[in-house]
DSSP file (Angstrom, degrees, kcal/mol; ACC not computed):
  #  RESIDUE AA STRUCTURE BP1 BP2  ACC     N-H-->O    O-->H-N    N-H-->O    O-->H-N    TCO  KAPPA ALPHA  PHI   PSI    X-CA   Y-CA   Z-CA
    1    1 A M              0   0    0      0, 0.0    34,-0.2     0, 0.0     2,-0.2   0.000 360.0 360.0 360.0 135.7    9.6    3.7   23.8
    2    2 A K  B     -a   35   0A   0     32,-1.1    34,-3.2    31,-0.6     2,-0.5  -0.541 360.0-129.2 -91.5 156.7    9.3    1.1   21.1
    3    3 A E        -     0   0    0     32,-0.2    34,-0.1    -2,-0.2     2,-0.1  -0.917  29.0-123.2-103.0 133.0    8.7    1.6   17.4
    4    4 A I        -     0   0    0     -2,-0.5     2,-0.3    32,-0.3     3,-0.0  -0.379  20.6-141.9 -72.1 150.6    5.9   -0.5   15.9
    5    5 A T     >  -     0   0    0      1,-0.1     4,-2.6    -2,-0.1     5,-0.2  -0.699  24.6-111.2-105.3 165.4    6.5   -2.8   13.0
    6    6 A I  H  > S+     0   0    0     -2,-0.3     4,-2.3     1,-0.2     5,-0.2   0.916 120.0  49.9 -61.9 -42.5    4.2   -3.4   10.1
    7    7 A D  H  > S+     0   0    0      1,-0.2     4,-1.9     2,-0.2    -1,-0.2   0.915 111.1  48.7 -63.7 -42.8    3.5   -7.0   11.4
    8    8 A N  H  > S+     0   0    0      2,-0.2     4,-2.6     1,-0.2     5,-0.2   0.923 110.4  52.7 -60.3 -44.2    2.7   -5.8   14.9
    9    9 A F  H  X S+     0   0    0     -4,-2.6     4,-2.6     1,-0.2    -2,-0.2   0.946 112.8  41.6 -58.2 -51.0    0.4   -3.1   13.6
   10   10 A F  H  X S+     0   0    0     -4,-2.3     4,-1.9     1,-0.2    -1,-0.2   0.765 111.9  56.0 -74.3 -23.5   -1.6   -5.5   11.5
   11   11 A S  H  X S+     0   0    0     -4,-1.9     4,-2.1    -5,-0.2    -1,-0.2   0.925 111.6  43.5 -67.6 -45.0   -1.7   -8.1   14.2
   12   12 A I  H  X S+     0   0    0     -4,-2.6     4,-2.2     2,-0.2    -2,-0.2   0.915 113.3  51.5 -65.6 -42.8   -3.1   -5.6   16.6
   13   13 A S  H  X S+     0   0    0     -4,-2.6     4,-0.9    -5,-0.2    -1,-0.2   0.896 109.1  51.2 -60.6 -40.2   -5.6   -4.4   14.0
   14   14 A S  H >< S+     0   0    0     -4,-1.9     3,-0.6     1,-0.2     4,-0.3   0.901 108.8  50.7 -64.3 -41.9   -6.7   -8.0   13.4
   15   15 A L  H >< S+     0   0    0     -4,-2.1     3,-1.4     1,-0.2    -1,-0.2   0.887 105.6  56.6 -62.0 -38.5   -7.3   -8.5   17.1
   16   16 A L  H 3< S+     0   0    0     -4,-2.2    -1,-0.2     1,-0.3    -2,-0.2   0.757 106.6  50.3 -65.2 -23.6   -9.4   -5.3   17.2
   17   17 A K  T << S+     0   0    0     -4,-0.9    -1,-0.3    -3,-0.6    -2,-0.2   0.471 104.5  75.5 -90.8  -3.3  -11.6   -6.8   14.5
   18   18 A G  S <  S-     0   0    0     -3,-1.4    -3,-0.1    -4,-0.3    -2,-0.0   0.241  96.3 -36.8 -89.4-149.5  -12.0  -10.1   16.4
   19   19 A S     >  -     0   0    0      1,-0.1     4,-2.5     4,-0.0    -1,-0.2  -0.155  64.0-100.0 -68.4 166.1  -14.1  -11.2   19.3
   20   20 A P  H  > S+     0   0    0      0, 0.0     4,-2.0     0, 0.0     5,-0.1   0.848 126.1  52.7 -57.4 -33.6  -14.6   -8.9   22.3
   21   21 A E  H  > S+     0   0    0      2,-0.2     4,-2.0     1,-0.2     5,-0.1   0.913 108.9  48.6 -68.5 -41.8  -11.9  -10.8   24.2
   22   22 A D  H  > S+     0   0    0      1,-0.2     4,-2.5     2,-0.2    -1,-0.2   0.897 108.7  55.0 -61.4 -40.6   -9.5  -10.2   21.3
   23   23 A F  H  X S+     0   0    0     -4,-2.5     4,-2.3     1,-0.2    -2,-0.2   0.927 108.1  47.8 -58.6 -46.3  -10.4   -6.6   21.3
   24   24 A Q  H  X S+     0   0    0     -4,-2.0     4,-2.3     1,-0.2    -1,-0.2   0.870 110.3  52.3 -65.4 -36.6   -9.5   -6.2   25.0
   25   25 A I  H  X S+     0   0    0     -4,-2.0     4,-2.6     2,-0.2    -1,-0.2   0.920 109.6  49.4 -63.6 -43.4   -6.2   -8.0   24.4
   26   26 A A  H  X S+     0   0    0     -4,-2.5     4,-2.5     2,-0.2    -2,-0.2   0.912 111.3  48.5 -63.1 -43.2   -5.3   -5.6   21.6
   27   27 A I  H  X S+     0   0    0     -4,-2.3     4,-2.1     2,-0.2    -1,-0.2   0.916 112.1  49.7 -63.0 -43.0   -6.2   -2.6   23.7
   28   28 A S  H  X S+     0   0    0     -4,-2.3     4,-2.6     2,-0.2    -2,-0.2   0.911 110.3  50.6 -61.9 -43.4   -4.1   -4.0   26.6
   29   29 A N  H  X S+     0   0    0     -4,-2.6     4,-2.5     1,-0.2     5,-0.2   0.923 109.4  50.5 -60.8 -44.6   -1.2   -4.6   24.2
   30   30 A L  H  X S+     0   0    0     -4,-2.5     4,-0.7     1,-0.2     5,-0.5   0.899 113.8  45.3 -60.9 -40.1   -1.4   -1.0   22.9
   31   31 A D  H  < S+     0   0    0     -4,-2.1     3,-0.2     1,-0.2    -2,-0.2   0.899 117.5  42.7 -70.0 -40.7   -1.3    0.4   26.4
   32   32 A N  H  < S+     0   0    0     -4,-2.6    -2,-0.2     1,-0.2    -1,-0.2   0.795 106.8  58.3 -80.1 -29.2    1.5   -1.8   27.6
   33   33 A L  H  < S-     0   0    0     -4,-2.5   -31,-0.6    -5,-0.2    -1,-0.2   0.710  86.0-151.8 -78.5 -19.0    3.8   -1.6   24.7
   34   34 A K     <  -     0   0    0     -4,-0.7   -32,-1.1    -3,-0.2    -3,-0.1   0.929  16.2-162.0  50.2  59.1    4.1    2.2   24.9
   35   35 A F  B     -a    2   0A   0     -5,-0.5     3,-0.5   -34,-0.2   -32,-0.2  -0.416  17.4-118.0 -68.6 144.0    4.8    2.8   21.2
   36   36 A K  S    S+     0   0    0    -34,-3.2   -32,-0.3     1,-0.2     5,-0.1  -0.457 100.1  34.7 -75.7 161.9    6.3    6.1   20.2
   37   37 A D  S  > S+     0   0    0     -2,-0.1     4,-2.3     3,-0.1     3,-0.3   0.885  74.2 166.6  58.0  42.3    4.2    8.2   17.9
   38   38 A K  H  >  +     0   0    0     -3,-0.5     4,-3.0     1,-0.2     5,-0.2   0.851  68.7  56.3 -55.9 -38.7    1.1    6.9   19.7
   39   39 A Y  H  > S+     0   0    0      2,-0.2     4,-2.2     1,-0.2    -1,-0.2   0.921 109.1  45.5 -62.9 -43.2   -1.2    9.5   18.1
   40   40 A I  H  > S+     0   0    0     -3,-0.3     4,-2.7     2,-0.2    -2,-0.2   0.918 113.4  49.9 -65.7 -42.5   -0.2    8.5   14.6
   41   41 A I  H  X S+     0   0    0     -4,-2.3     4,-2.8     1,-0.2     5,-0.2   0.915 109.8  51.3 -62.3 -42.8   -0.6    4.8   15.4
   42   42 A D  H  X S+     0   0    0     -4,-3.0     4,-2.6     2,-0.2    -1,-0.2   0.910 111.1  48.4 -59.3 -42.8   -4.0    5.5   16.9
   43   43 A L  H  X S+     0   0    0     -4,-2.2     4,-2.5     2,-0.2    -2,-0.2   0.922 112.4  48.0 -64.0 -43.7   -5.0    7.4   13.7
   44   44 A L  H  X S+     0   0    0     -4,-2.7     4,-1.8     2,-0.2    -2,-0.2   0.907 112.9  47.7 -64.9 -41.8   -3.8    4.6   11.5
   45   45 A I  H  X S+     0   0    0     -4,-2.8     4,-1.0     2,-0.2    -2,-0.2   0.930 111.7  50.4 -65.0 -43.6   -5.5    1.9   13.6
   46   46 A T  H >< S+     0   0    0     -4,-2.6     3,-0.8     1,-0.2    -2,-0.2   0.916 109.8  51.5 -58.2 -43.2   -8.7    4.0   13.5
   47   47 A K  H 3< S+     0   0    0     -4,-2.5    -1,-0.2     1,-0.2    -2,-0.2   0.844 107.7  53.0 -62.1 -34.3   -8.4    4.3    9.7
   48   48 A S  H 3< S+     0   0    0     -4,-1.8    -1,-0.2    -5,-0.1    -2,-0.2   0.666 101.5  74.0 -78.0 -15.6   -8.0    0.5    9.4
   49   49 A L    <<  -     0   0    0     -4,-1.0     2,-0.3    -3,-0.8   -32,-0.0  -0.554  65.5-155.8 -96.6 160.9  -11.2   -0.2   11.4
   50   50 A S    >>  -     0   0    0     -2,-0.2     3,-1.3     4,-0.0     4,-0.8  -0.958  45.7 -29.2-135.4 157.1  -14.8    0.2   10.3
   51   51 A L  H 3> S+     0   0    0     -2,-0.3     4,-2.1     1,-0.3     3,-0.3  -0.069 125.5   8.5  46.8-122.1  -18.2    0.7   11.8
   52   52 A E  H 3> S+     0   0    0      1,-0.2     4,-2.7     2,-0.2    -1,-0.3   0.852 129.8  54.9 -61.9 -36.3  -18.6   -0.8   15.3
   53   53 A N  H <> S+     0   0    0     -3,-1.3     4,-2.3     2,-0.2    -1,-0.2   0.896 108.5  48.8 -64.6 -39.2  -15.0   -1.6   15.7
   54   54 A R  H  X S+     0   0    0     -4,-0.8     4,-2.5    -3,-0.3    -2,-0.2   0.934 113.2  46.5 -65.2 -45.9  -13.9    1.9   15.0
   55   55 A I  H  X S+     0   0    0     -4,-2.1     4,-1.7     1,-0.2    -2,-0.2   0.918 113.2  49.2 -63.4 -43.8  -16.4    3.4   17.4
   56   56 A A  H  < S+     0   0    0     -4,-2.7     4,-0.3     1,-0.2    -1,-0.2   0.900 111.8  49.5 -62.9 -40.9  -15.4    0.9   20.1
   57   57 A F  H >< S+     0   0    0     -4,-2.3     3,-1.1     1,-0.2     5,-0.3   0.925 111.7  47.6 -64.2 -44.9  -11.8    1.7   19.6
   58   58 A L  H 3< S+     0   0    0     -4,-2.5     3,-0.4     1,-0.2    -1,-0.2   0.788 115.2  46.9 -67.4 -26.6  -12.3    5.4   19.8
   59   59 A N  T 3< S+     0   0    0     -4,-1.7    -1,-0.2    -5,-0.2    -2,-0.2   0.369  81.7  97.6 -95.4   4.8  -14.4    5.0   23.0
   60   60 A C  S <  S-     0   0    0     -3,-1.1    -1,-0.2    -4,-0.3    -2,-0.1   0.664  91.4-121.1 -73.3 -14.0  -12.1    2.7   24.8
   61   61 A G  S    S+     0   0    0     -3,-0.4    -1,-0.1    -4,-0.2    -3,-0.1   0.235  96.9  73.2 100.2 -15.3  -10.6    5.5   26.8
   62   62 A T  S    S+     0   0    0     -5,-0.3     2,-0.4     2,-0.0    -4,-0.1   0.384  74.4  95.2-111.7   3.0   -6.9    5.3   25.8
   63   63 A V        -     0   0    0     -6,-0.2    -2,-0.1    -5,-0.2   -24,-0.1  -0.763  57.3-156.1-101.4 140.9   -7.2    6.6   22.3
   64   64 A N        +     0   0    0     -2,-0.4    -1,-0.1   -26,-0.1     2,-0.1   0.388  61.9  99.2 -94.7   3.0   -6.6   10.3   21.4
   65   65 A G        -     0   0    0      4,-0.0     2,-0.3   -23,-0.0    -2,-0.1  -0.331  61.3-136.2 -88.9 171.0   -8.6   10.3   18.2
   66   66 A K    >   -     0   0    0      1,-0.1     3,-1.4    -2,-0.1    -2,-0.1  -0.900  23.0-116.9-123.4 154.9  -12.1   11.6   17.5
   67   67 A R  T 3  S+     0   0    0     -2,-0.3    -1,-0.1     1,-0.3    -2,-0.0   0.876 114.2  32.3 -59.6 -41.4  -14.8    9.9   15.4
   68   68 A Y  T 3  S+     0   0    0     -3,-0.0    -1,-0.3     3,-0.0     2,-0.2  -0.121  82.0 154.3-110.8  36.0  -15.0   12.6   12.7
   69   69 A D    X   -     0   0    0     -3,-1.4     3,-1.9     1,-0.2     4,-0.2  -0.466  43.7-141.2 -65.8 128.1  -11.3   13.7   12.8
   70   70 A T  G >  S+     0   0    0      1,-0.3     3,-1.3    -2,-0.2     6,-0.2   0.698  98.0  72.4 -66.1 -17.2  -10.3   15.3    9.5
   71   71 A L  G 3  S+     0   0    0      1,-0.2    -1,-0.3     5,-0.1     6,-0.1   0.640  81.4  72.7 -71.3 -11.6   -7.0   13.5    9.8
   72   72 A L  G <  S+     0   0    0     -3,-1.9     2,-0.4     4,-0.1    -1,-0.2   0.570  73.3  99.0 -79.0  -7.8   -8.8   10.2    9.1
   73   73 A I  S X> S-     0   0    0     -3,-1.3     4,-2.6    -4,-0.2     3,-0.5  -0.680  86.7-121.2 -76.9 132.5   -9.1   11.3    5.5
   74   74 A G  H 3> S+     0   0    0     -2,-0.4     4,-2.5     1,-0.3     5,-0.2   0.829 107.0  43.2 -46.2 -52.2   -6.3    9.6    3.5
   75   75 A K  H 3> S+     0   0    0      1,-0.2     4,-2.2     2,-0.2    -1,-0.3   0.859 114.6  50.9 -69.9 -33.1   -4.5   12.6    2.1
   76   76 A N  H <> S+     0   0    0     -3,-0.5     4,-2.1    -6,-0.2    -1,-0.2   0.915 112.4  46.5 -67.4 -41.8   -4.7   14.5    5.4
   77   77 A L  H  X S+     0   0    0     -4,-2.6     4,-2.6     2,-0.2     5,-0.2   0.900 111.0  52.9 -65.5 -41.1   -3.3   11.6    7.3
   78   78 A F  H  X S+     0   0    0     -4,-2.5     4,-2.4    -5,-0.3    -2,-0.2   0.931 111.0  46.3 -58.8 -46.8   -0.6   11.2    4.7
   79   79 A N  H  X S+     0   0    0     -4,-2.2     4,-1.6     2,-0.2    -1,-0.2   0.864 111.6  51.7 -66.4 -35.7    0.4   14.8    5.1
   80   80 A Y  H  X S+     0   0    0     -4,-2.1     4,-2.0     2,-0.2     5,-0.2   0.919 111.3  47.4 -65.8 -43.2    0.4   14.6    8.9
   81   81 A I  H  X S+     0   0    0     -4,-2.6     4,-2.4     1,-0.2    -2,-0.2   0.919 109.6  54.1 -62.0 -43.4    2.6   11.5    8.8
   82   82 A K  H  < S+     0   0    0     -4,-2.4    -1,-0.2     1,-0.2    -2,-0.2   0.855 116.3  38.2 -59.6 -36.1    4.9   13.3    6.4
   83   83 A A  H  < S+     0   0    0     -4,-1.6    -1,-0.2    -5,-0.1    -2,-0.2   0.741 131.0  21.4 -86.8 -24.7    5.3   16.2    8.8
   84   84 A N  H  < S+     0   0    0     -4,-2.0    -3,-0.2    -5,-0.1     2,-0.2   0.545 109.3  40.9-127.5  -8.4    5.4   14.4   12.1
   85   85 A G  S  < S-     0   0    0     -4,-2.4     2,-1.3    -5,-0.2     3,-0.1  -0.565  95.3 -55.9-133.6-168.2    6.4   10.8   12.0
   86   86 A N     >  -     0   0    0      1,-0.2     4,-2.2    -2,-0.2     5,-0.5  -0.641  53.5-159.2 -73.8  96.0    8.6    8.0   10.6
   87   87 A N  H  > S+     0   0    0     -2,-1.3     4,-2.0     1,-0.2     5,-0.2   0.877  80.3  44.1 -50.4 -52.3    7.7    8.7    7.0
   88   88 A K  H  > S+     0   0    0      2,-0.2     4,-2.1     1,-0.2    -1,-0.2   0.947 117.1  42.1 -64.6 -51.8    8.7    5.4    5.5
   89   89 A L  H  > S+     0   0    0      1,-0.2     4,-2.0     2,-0.2    -2,-0.2   0.950 119.2  41.9 -61.9 -52.7    7.1    3.0    8.1
   90   90 A Y  H  X S+     0   0    0     -4,-2.2     4,-2.5     1,-0.2    -1,-0.2   0.833 113.0  53.6 -70.1 -31.8    3.8    4.9    8.6
   91   91 A K  H  X S+     0   0    0     -4,-2.0     4,-2.8    -5,-0.5    -1,-0.2   0.903 108.0  51.3 -66.8 -39.8    3.4    5.6    4.9
   92   92 A Q  H  X S+     0   0    0     -4,-2.1     4,-2.1    -5,-0.2    -2,-0.2   0.916 111.4  47.4 -62.1 -42.2    3.8    1.8    4.1
   93   93 A I  H  X S+     0   0    0     -4,-2.0     4,-2.3     2,-0.2    -2,-0.2   0.936 112.6  49.0 -63.5 -45.5    1.2    1.1    6.7
   94   94 A L  H  X S+     0   0    0     -4,-2.5     4,-2.7     1,-0.2    -2,-0.2   0.911 110.0  51.1 -61.7 -43.3   -1.2    3.7    5.3
   95   95 A Y  H  X S+     0   0    0     -4,-2.8     4,-1.5     1,-0.2    -1,-0.2   0.909 110.6  49.3 -60.2 -41.5   -0.7    2.4    1.8
   96   96 A R  H  < S+     0   0    0     -4,-2.1     4,-0.3     2,-0.2    -1,-0.2   0.888 111.6  48.7 -66.4 -38.7   -1.5   -1.1    2.9
   97   97 A I  H >< S+     0   0    0     -4,-2.3     3,-1.2     1,-0.2    -2,-0.2   0.930 112.2  48.7 -63.7 -45.1   -4.7    0.1    4.7
   98   98 A M  H 3< S+     0   0    0     -4,-2.7    -1,-0.2     1,-0.3    -2,-0.2   0.755 110.4  51.7 -69.5 -24.0   -5.8    2.1    1.7
   99   99 A N  T 3<        0   0    0     -4,-1.5    -1,-0.3    -5,-0.2    -2,-0.2   0.381 360.0 360.0 -96.0   4.7   -5.3   -0.9   -0.7
  100  100 A T    <         0   0    0     -3,-1.2    -1,-0.2    -4,-0.3    -2,-0.2   0.422 360.0 360.0-112.3 360.0   -7.3   -3.4    1.3
């Protein structure tokens, strides 16, 4: 299992915000790369998306999140990352999402 990098994360997030073809490429990449901490990555990607892109991502069939998951609230996600994941990497990604 691979660990995602900040650049990989935002590249995939950017593809998810693009055309429908880009969206499918991003979903395929997420499925094929088999990142560890997939649930946290799914939550972070969901947090980085808005409106139709978020709904499409949650409905794509390979994501473990829910549309109204309380973990999508910034402080809840921060605390979940602190308890369950690579604190430094995922916190940096979350900070970048929250500041854009």
